C-alpha positions, 0 to 999 in steps of 0.5 A: 463941803457938808453932807447930811447922811440921814434925814427924813424930808418926806416926813409930814412935818415938812408938808407945809414948806418942803420946797422952801426948806430944801431950796435953802438946804441945797444952797449950802448942803452938797448932798442929802441922804433921805431915809425911808421907814416903810414901803410907802415912805420909801416910795416917797423918799425915792420920788424926792430923790428924783425931784432934787438932784442933790438928794439920794434915797435909802429905802427900807422898813424900820424895826417899829414898822415891821407888822406887815414886812412880808408884804412890803419887802417886794416893794423895797426890793424893787425900789433898790433897783433904782439908780438914785437909791443909794442904800437900804435903811433904816433897818435894824432892831428897836426894843425900847418899847414892847415889840415882837423881837423875832419879827424884827430880827426876821425883817432885819435879816431879810433886808440885809439880804436885799442889800447884799443882792444889790451891793448896797450899804445899809443904814442901821437903827438900833435901840436897846438891842445891841447884842442881837444887832451885833449877832446879825451884823456879824453874820451878814457883814454888811457895809454901812452906818450905825446911825444916831449913835450915843453908845459907849466907847466899847460899842463904838469899837465893835462897830468899827471892827465890823468895818462900819461907819458911825453917824452922829446927830445934833444929839451929841452936842448935849454935854449930858450925852456922856457915853457918846461924847466919850466914844468920840475919842476912840472913833477915827474921824475917817469913820464918822458921818454927821446927820440931822435925822430931820425933823428930829434931833436938832443940836442942843441950841435948837432943842424943841425946834424942827431940825433941818440940814442947816443945823449940821455945822453946829454938830460938825463943830462939836465933833471937830472940837472933840477931835482937835481939828478945824470945823471946816476940815472935819465937815469936809472929811465927814462929807467925803466919808458919806460920799464914799460909803453911799457911792455918790461921789462927784462922778455921779453929779 
C-alpha cells in the first residue's frame, strides 16, 4: 500500500493529461491528498476529490498567496465543511522572498483557527521562517504535518515534540540534502509521511521531469534504507500514518 500525502493535481501542469495520469496513479496508489494554495485552487482540488474516490482534499491559502486572504478565508471555511476535505493546507510562513511577514502570520493564525473549529489537521509549509512558525504552532498546537522537510535533526525533534508528522518528497533522495538525510536518523518511522508535491520535487533520478505519485516508491526506498527496513514495510507504514492523520482510513472507502 502506498499513499501520496501531498500533491497538486489541480496544477496547470496536468491540464493536458490529468485524467490519464490519475488513471495510472490510482492503479497503484491507495490514496492521494490533493492540496490547495488559494481559494480558487482549493475549490478545484475539492472538485477533483469528488471526481476521484481515492482522492481527498486539503484547502487553504499558501503564505505566498495571502495578498487578499481576508476575502478568501470565508471560502476556505465553507469548503472545510465538505466531507472530502481532510485538512487545512497548505498554510504557514515563507520568508524566502521579500513578503509582508505580519500578513502571512495573520493568515496562518486565522487558518489554524478554522482547522481547530472543524477538528481538521493542517499541512504546514515553512521556508526560512522556522522560529516564527514554531511560535505560532506552539500557541495553537494543531495536529498535522510539516511538509517537504529538509531541515536539521534539531528542527525535526521540535516538530515531533509538538506531536506532528514530517513529510518527505523526492528531494530527500538527493545525497546533497545533508541536513534532511541526517534528520532521518532521529525521526521515528511512525511520524514520517511520503509525498510528491506533484508536479514538483521528483526523486533525484527524475530531476527535471514532471513529478507524479508513481515516483513515490523511490522516495520510500530511500527512507527505508536510511531506517534499516524493507521498502514495502516502510511504504505501508507511511501510508497508515497518512490515513491516521487525515482520518481517511478504510472505513471511509
